[in-house]
N, CA, C and O atoms as CSV, one atom per row, in Angstrom:
chain,resi,resn,atom,element,x,y,z
A,1,UNK,N,N,-81.515,-66.110,-36.685
A,1,UNK,CA,C,-83.236,-66.917,-36.495
A,1,UNK,C,C,-83.005,-66.631,-34.756
A,1,UNK,O,O,-83.754,-65.958,-34.048
A,2,UNK,N,N,-82.413,-66.971,-34.550
A,2,UNK,CA,C,-82.594,-66.335,-32.783
A,2,UNK,C,C,-82.230,-65.696,-32.313
A,2,UNK,O,O,-81.803,-65.921,-31.181
A,3,UNK,N,N,-82.142,-64.043,-33.095
A,3,UNK,CA,C,-82.481,-62.977,-32.567
A,3,UNK,C,C,-84.177,-62.428,-31.996
A,3,UNK,O,O,-85.154,-62.562,-32.733
A,4,UNK,N,N,-84.224,-62.142,-31.339
A,4,UNK,CA,C,-85.485,-60.614,-31.504
A,4,UNK,C,C,-85.027,-59.809,-32.468
A,4,UNK,O,O,-85.279,-60.434,-33.498
A,5,UNK,N,N,-84.524,-58.839,-32.755
A,5,UNK,CA,C,-84.294,-58.704,-33.967
A,5,UNK,C,C,-84.737,-58.921,-35.592
A,5,UNK,O,O,-85.087,-58.120,-36.459
A,6,UNK,N,N,-84.558,-60.332,-35.583
A,6,UNK,CA,C,-84.925,-61.474,-36.887
A,6,UNK,C,C,-86.747,-61.570,-36.581
A,6,UNK,O,O,-87.499,-61.186,-37.476
A,7,UNK,N,N,-87.184,-61.979,-35.579
A,7,UNK,CA,C,-88.226,-62.096,-35.736
A,7,UNK,C,C,-89.308,-60.509,-35.502
A,7,UNK,O,O,-90.437,-60.364,-35.971
A,8,UNK,N,N,-88.714,-59.722,-34.847
A,8,UNK,CA,C,-89.302,-58.443,-35.243
A,8,UNK,C,C,-89.588,-58.306,-36.157
A,8,UNK,O,O,-90.779,-58.213,-36.451
A,9,UNK,N,N,-88.144,-58.196,-37.451
A,9,UNK,CA,C,-88.023,-58.321,-38.707
A,9,UNK,C,C,-89.059,-58.500,-39.743
A,9,UNK,O,O,-89.664,-57.702,-40.459
A,10,UNK,N,N,-89.105,-60.859,-39.500
A,10,UNK,CA,C,-89.747,-60.879,-39.891
A,10,UNK,C,C,-91.999,-60.581,-39.395
A,10,UNK,O,O,-92.837,-60.428,-40.284
A,11,UNK,N,N,-92.260,-60.590,-38.239
A,11,UNK,CA,C,-93.265,-60.017,-38.137
A,11,UNK,C,C,-93.536,-58.669,-38.600
A,11,UNK,O,O,-94.727,-58.357,-38.580
A,12,UNK,N,N,-92.270,-57.325,-39.235
A,12,UNK,CA,C,-93.043,-56.664,-39.906
A,12,UNK,C,C,-93.491,-56.852,-41.008
A,12,UNK,O,O,-94.342,-56.236,-41.650
A,13,UNK,N,N,-92.635,-58.122,-41.331
A,13,UNK,CA,C,-93.180,-58.745,-42.491
A,13,UNK,C,C,-94.508,-59.285,-42.988
A,13,UNK,O,O,-95.100,-58.872,-43.984
A,14,UNK,N,N,-94.860,-60.141,-42.273
A,14,UNK,CA,C,-95.440,-60.301,-42.211
A,14,UNK,C,C,-97.141,-59.692,-41.897
A,14,UNK,O,O,-98.225,-60.082,-42.330
A,15,UNK,N,N,-96.829,-58.762,-41.106
A,15,UNK,CA,C,-97.714,-57.698,-40.966
A,15,UNK,C,C,-98.140,-56.721,-42.634
A,15,UNK,O,O,-99.330,-56.613,-42.929
A,16,UNK,N,N,-97.301,-56.240,-43.352
A,16,UNK,CA,C,-97.297,-56.000,-44.195
A,16,UNK,C,C,-97.988,-56.733,-45.344
A,16,UNK,O,O,-98.978,-56.295,-45.930
A,17,UNK,N,N,-97.288,-58.053,-45.652
A,17,UNK,CA,C,-97.752,-58.756,-46.405
A,17,UNK,C,C,-99.490,-58.595,-46.278
A,17,UNK,O,O,-100.272,-57.904,-46.931
A,18,UNK,N,N,-99.722,-59.603,-45.078
A,18,UNK,CA,C,-101.384,-59.673,-44.756
A,18,UNK,C,C,-101.740,-58.231,-45.039
A,18,UNK,O,O,-102.474,-58.533,-45.980
A,19,UNK,N,N,-101.835,-56.791,-44.998
A,19,UNK,CA,C,-102.021,-55.498,-45.610
A,19,UNK,C,C,-102.333,-55.665,-46.632
A,19,UNK,O,O,-103.420,-55.310,-47.088
A,20,UNK,N,N,-101.320,-56.338,-47.337
A,20,UNK,CA,C,-101.227,-55.579,-49.073
A,20,UNK,C,C,-102.298,-56.924,-50.150
A,20,UNK,O,O,-102.737,-56.815,-51.295
A,21,UNK,N,N,-102.411,-58.181,-49.075
A,21,UNK,CA,C,-103.157,-59.260,-49.872
A,21,UNK,C,C,-104.352,-59.166,-49.273
A,21,UNK,O,O,-105.207,-59.815,-49.877
A,22,UNK,N,N,-104.807,-58.519,-48.162
A,22,UNK,CA,C,-106.528,-58.062,-47.992
A,22,UNK,C,C,-106.831,-56.745,-48.617
A,22,UNK,O,O,-108.008,-56.406,-48.738
A,23,UNK,N,N,-105.902,-56.008,-49.009
A,23,UNK,CA,C,-106.605,-54.769,-49.846
A,23,UNK,C,C,-106.092,-55.191,-51.135
A,23,UNK,O,O,-106.548,-54.492,-52.039
A,24,UNK,N,N,-105.198,-56.212,-51.576
A,24,UNK,CA,C,-105.186,-56.775,-53.016
A,24,UNK,C,C,-106.792,-57.653,-53.459
A,24,UNK,O,O,-107.484,-57.655,-54.476
A,25,UNK,N,N,-106.919,-58.462,-51.864
A,25,UNK,CA,C,-108.561,-58.854,-52.474
A,25,UNK,C,C,-109.610,-58.339,-52.250
A,25,UNK,O,O,-110.709,-58.825,-52.519
A,26,UNK,N,N,-109.369,-57.149,-51.657
A,26,UNK,CA,C,-110.555,-56.894,-50.838
A,26,UNK,C,C,-110.840,-55.338,-52.202
A,26,UNK,O,O,-111.865,-54.685,-52.007
A,27,UNK,N,N,-110.185,-55.025,-53.080
A,27,UNK,CA,C,-110.105,-54.853,-53.756
A,27,UNK,C,C,-110.298,-54.885,-55.158
A,27,UNK,O,O,-110.361,-53.908,-55.904
A,28,UNK,N,N,-110.389,-56.110,-55.468
A,28,UNK,CA,C,-110.520,-57.050,-56.944
A,28,UNK,C,C,-112.179,-56.801,-56.682
A,28,UNK,O,O,-112.781,-57.432,-55.814
A,29,UNK,N,N,-112.743,-55.932,-57.434
A,29,UNK,CA,C,-114.443,-56.593,-57.285
A,29,UNK,C,C,-115.441,-56.054,-56.203
A,29,UNK,O,O,-116.628,-56.288,-56.429
A,30,UNK,N,N,-115.130,-55.368,-55.065
A,30,UNK,CA,C,-115.642,-54.927,-54.092
A,30,UNK,C,C,-116.324,-53.776,-54.246
A,30,UNK,O,O,-115.812,-52.675,-54.449
A,31,UNK,N,N,-117.833,-54.087,-54.123
A,31,UNK,CA,C,-118.231,-52.239,-54.926
A,31,UNK,C,C,-118.165,-51.423,-53.415
A,31,UNK,O,O,-117.842,-50.239,-53.323
A,32,UNK,N,N,-118.645,-52.548,-51.907
A,32,UNK,CA,C,-118.586,-51.667,-50.812
A,32,UNK,C,C,-118.330,-52.262,-49.428
A,32,UNK,O,O,-117.363,-53.023,-49.398
A,33,UNK,N,N,-118.973,-52.086,-48.293
A,33,UNK,CA,C,-117.808,-52.829,-47.179
A,33,UNK,C,C,-118.514,-54.181,-47.215
A,33,UNK,O,O,-118.156,-55.345,-47.398
A,34,UNK,N,N,-120.004,-53.367,-46.893
A,34,UNK,CA,C,-120.909,-54.542,-47.048
A,34,UNK,C,C,-120.878,-55.917,-47.959
A,34,UNK,O,O,-120.816,-57.106,-47.646
A,35,UNK,N,N,-120.952,-55.181,-49.315
A,35,UNK,CA,C,-120.158,-56.415,-50.530
A,35,UNK,C,C,-119.173,-57.428,-50.191
A,35,UNK,O,O,-119.257,-58.579,-50.619
A,36,UNK,N,N,-118.401,-57.091,-49.560
A,36,UNK,CA,C,-116.456,-57.419,-49.595
A,36,UNK,C,C,-116.952,-58.346,-49.442
A,36,UNK,O,O,-118.091,-58.419,-48.981
A,37,UNK,N,N,-115.977,-59.721,-49.915
A,37,UNK,CA,C,-116.221,-61.100,-49.178
A,37,UNK,C,C,-115.025,-60.985,-47.787
A,37,UNK,O,O,-113.822,-61.207,-47.924
A,38,UNK,N,N,-115.486,-60.712,-46.885
A,38,UNK,CA,C,-114.793,-60.787,-45.981
A,38,UNK,C,C,-114.171,-62.119,-45.615
A,38,UNK,O,O,-112.951,-62.258,-45.690
A,39,UNK,N,N,-114.852,-62.964,-45.276
A,39,UNK,CA,C,-114.041,-64.252,-45.087
A,39,UNK,C,C,-112.677,-64.931,-45.986
A,39,UNK,O,O,-111.697,-65.664,-45.847
A,40,UNK,N,N,-113.244,-64.289,-46.764
A,40,UNK,CA,C,-112.167,-65.061,-48.364
A,40,UNK,C,C,-111.023,-63.972,-48.106
A,40,UNK,O,O,-109.867,-64.386,-48.189
A,41,UNK,N,N,-111.150,-63.127,-47.915
A,41,UNK,CA,C,-110.013,-61.455,-48.099
A,41,UNK,C,C,-109.276,-62.052,-46.244
A,41,UNK,O,O,-108.071,-62.045,-45.996
A,42,UNK,N,N,-109.670,-62.213,-45.878
A,42,UNK,CA,C,-109.183,-62.691,-44.373
A,42,UNK,C,C,-108.022,-63.857,-44.254
A,42,UNK,O,O,-106.940,-64.077,-43.709
A,43,UNK,N,N,-109.093,-64.516,-45.232
A,43,UNK,CA,C,-108.071,-65.827,-45.369
A,43,UNK,C,C,-107.171,-66.043,-46.014
A,43,UNK,O,O,-106.374,-66.910,-45.655
A,44,UNK,N,N,-106.987,-65.341,-47.171
A,44,UNK,CA,C,-106.212,-65.398,-47.940
A,44,UNK,C,C,-105.112,-64.404,-47.700
A,44,UNK,O,O,-103.937,-64.570,-48.025
A,45,UNK,N,N,-105.647,-63.288,-47.061
A,45,UNK,CA,C,-104.247,-62.526,-46.384
A,45,UNK,C,C,-103.803,-63.126,-44.937
A,45,UNK,O,O,-102.923,-62.426,-44.436
A,46,UNK,N,N,-104.141,-64.124,-44.217
A,46,UNK,CA,C,-103.563,-65.331,-42.969
A,46,UNK,C,C,-102.590,-65.667,-44.164
A,46,UNK,O,O,-101.385,-65.463,-44.022
A,47,UNK,N,N,-103.074,-66.156,-45.288
A,47,UNK,CA,C,-102.320,-67.445,-45.828
A,47,UNK,C,C,-101.017,-66.887,-46.767
A,47,UNK,O,O,-100.098,-67.689,-46.936
A,48,UNK,N,N,-100.919,-65.694,-47.313
A,48,UNK,CA,C,-99.878,-64.781,-47.655
A,48,UNK,C,C,-99.049,-64.442,-45.795
A,48,UNK,O,O,-97.860,-64.129,-45.750
A,49,UNK,N,N,-99.509,-64.513,-45.064
A,49,UNK,CA,C,-99.046,-63.701,-44.010
A,49,UNK,C,C,-98.512,-65.508,-43.624
A,49,UNK,O,O,-97.305,-65.435,-43.393
A,50,UNK,N,N,-98.652,-65.956,-43.583
A,50,UNK,CA,C,-97.905,-67.726,-42.910
A,50,UNK,C,C,-96.981,-67.984,-43.906
A,50,UNK,O,O,-95.842,-68.363,-43.631
A,51,UNK,N,N,-97.493,-67.758,-45.402
A,51,UNK,CA,C,-96.150,-67.741,-46.224
A,51,UNK,C,C,-94.993,-67.002,-46.396
A,51,UNK,O,O,-93.964,-67.506,-46.847
A,52,UNK,N,N,-95.130,-65.335,-45.924
A,52,UNK,CA,C,-94.516,-64.990,-45.554
A,52,UNK,C,C,-93.507,-65.359,-44.359
A,52,UNK,O,O,-92.312,-65.077,-44.439
A,53,UNK,N,N,-93.992,-65.920,-43.396
A,53,UNK,CA,C,-93.459,-66.946,-42.047
A,53,UNK,C,C,-92.471,-67.563,-42.442
A,53,UNK,O,O,-91.281,-67.592,-42.127
A,54,UNK,N,N,-93.263,-68.185,-43.362
A,54,UNK,CA,C,-92.122,-69.588,-43.761
A,54,UNK,C,C,-90.897,-69.014,-44.629
A,54,UNK,O,O,-89.760,-69.276,-44.237
A,55,UNK,N,N,-91.086,-68.191,-45.868
A,55,UNK,CA,C,-90.303,-67.810,-46.082
A,55,UNK,C,C,-88.934,-67.003,-45.623
A,55,UNK,O,O,-87.836,-66.935,-46.174
A,56,UNK,N,N,-89.528,-66.303,-44.158
A,56,UNK,CA,C,-88.664,-65.600,-43.350
A,56,UNK,C,C,-87.605,-66.878,-42.856
A,56,UNK,O,O,-86.383,-66.751,-42.769
A,57,UNK,N,N,-88.364,-68.113,-42.562
A,57,UNK,CA,C,-87.207,-69.003,-41.555
A,57,UNK,C,C,-86.551,-69.865,-42.702
A,57,UNK,O,O,-85.529,-70.426,-42.306
A,58,UNK,N,N,-86.800,-70.064,-43.734
A,58,UNK,CA,C,-86.279,-70.864,-44.972
A,58,UNK,C,C,-84.882,-69.964,-45.607
A,58,UNK,O,O,-83.879,-70.563,-45.994
A,59,UNK,N,N,-85.005,-68.399,-45.643
A,59,UNK,CA,C,-84.372,-67.796,-46.279
A,59,UNK,C,C,-83.305,-67.803,-44.720
A,59,UNK,O,O,-82.560,-66.856,-44.971
A,60,UNK,N,N,-82.946,-68.242,-43.581
A,60,UNK,CA,C,-82.657,-67.740,-42.271
A,60,UNK,C,C,-80.941,-68.120,-42.370
A,60,UNK,O,O,-80.178,-67.503,-41.627
A,61,UNK,N,N,-80.519,-68.929,-43.111
A,61,UNK,CA,C,-79.405,-69.371,-43.318
A,61,UNK,C,C,-78.905,-68.632,-43.565
A,61,UNK,O,O,-77.706,-68.853,-43.397
A,62,UNK,N,N,-79.218,-67.173,-44.141
A,62,UNK,CA,C,-77.923,-66.201,-44.772
A,62,UNK,C,C,-77.582,-65.411,-43.584
A,62,UNK,O,O,-77.306,-65.766,-42.438
A,63,UNK,N,N,-77.667,-64.266,-44.125
A,63,UNK,CA,C,-77.214,-63.418,-43.026
A,63,UNK,C,C,-78.332,-63.396,-41.680
A,63,UNK,O,O,-78.996,-64.350,-41.273
A,64,UNK,N,N,-78.303,-61.852,-41.090
A,64,UNK,CA,C,-79.654,-61.648,-40.314
A,64,UNK,C,C,-80.543,-61.740,-40.552
A,64,UNK,O,O,-81.198,-62.221,-39.626
A,65,UNK,N,N,-81.073,-61.541,-41.369
A,65,UNK,CA,C,-82.422,-60.773,-41.552
A,65,UNK,C,C,-82.618,-61.790,-42.068
A,65,UNK,O,O,-81.972,-62.794,-42.369
A,66,UNK,N,N,-84.450,-61.123,-42.216
A,66,UNK,CA,C,-85.359,-62.384,-42.390
A,66,UNK,C,C,-84.943,-62.994,-44.259
A,66,UNK,O,O,-84.881,-64.189,-44.549
A,67,UNK,N,N,-84.778,-62.169,-44.988
A,67,UNK,CA,C,-84.296,-62.369,-46.416
A,67,UNK,C,C,-82.874,-62.945,-46.986
A,67,UNK,O,O,-81.877,-62.971,-46.264
A,68,UNK,N,N,-82.867,-63.216,-47.785
A,68,UNK,CA,C,-81.224,-63.472,-48.014
A,68,UNK,C,C,-80.060,-62.544,-48.216
A,68,UNK,O,O,-78.881,-62.798,-47.969
A,69,UNK,N,N,-80.575,-61.400,-48.715
A,69,UNK,CA,C,-79.486,-60.234,-48.562
A,69,UNK,C,C,-79.907,-59.211,-47.970
A,69,UNK,O,O,-79.839,-58.121,-48.538
A,70,UNK,N,N,-80.501,-59.346,-46.544
A,70,UNK,CA,C,-81.059,-58.701,-45.571
A,70,UNK,C,C,-79.812,-58.876,-44.114
A,70,UNK,O,O,-79.203,-59.800,-43.574
A,71,UNK,N,N,-79.940,-57.302,-43.944
A,71,UNK,CA,C,-79.332,-57.523,-42.552
A,71,UNK,C,C,-79.719,-56.689,-41.730
A,71,UNK,O,O,-79.383,-55.505,-41.716
A,72,UNK,N,N,-80.766,-57.453,-40.659
A,72,UNK,CA,C,-81.364,-56.316,-39.020
A,72,UNK,C,C,-80.720,-55.540,-38.473
A,72,UNK,O,O,-79.494,-55.645,-38.442
A,73,UNK,N,N,-81.120,-54.939,-38.120
A,73,UNK,CA,C,-80.712,-53.059,-37.196
A,73,UNK,C,C,-80.800,-54.240,-35.871
A,73,UNK,O,O,-81.534,-55.223,-35.768
A,74,UNK,N,N,-79.970,-53.822,-35.132
A,74,UNK,CA,C,-79.623,-53.917,-34.233
A,74,UNK,C,C,-80.441,-52.929,-32.840
A,74,UNK,O,O,-80.033,-51.909,-32.285
A,75,UNK,N,N,-81.559,-53.633,-32.633
A,75,UNK,CA,C,-81.987,-52.842,-32.043
A,75,UNK,C,C,-80.935,-51.782,-30.204
A,75,UNK,O,O,-79.749,-51.979,-29.941
A,76,UNK,N,N,-81.539,-51.164,-29.665
A,76,UNK,CA,C,-80.913,-50.412,-29.157
A,76,UNK,C,C,-81.031,-50.855,-27.627
A,76,UNK,O,O,-82.112,-50.684,-27.063
A,77,UNK,N,N,-79.974,-51.410,-26.948
A,77,UNK,CA,C,-80.696,-51.867,-25.301
A,77,UNK,C,C,-80.934,-50.897,-24.505
A,77,UNK,O,O,-81.413,-51.115,-23.392
């Protein structure tokens, strides 16, 4: 949890989770861009990203990665 590689992988996971949640909420019943529930969708996506962050921190006791079974590849210096 103290390496930049850990935080880079965690940020990538949070970004993917945010995008997936946003698309999931917007795709559920939205008929057009103007009719989409943007406030609720962004709120749900932000909550999902925060949960991804908390999951990464909670599982950081394992290997170097933000997950229990992951190993973060070191960035070239």
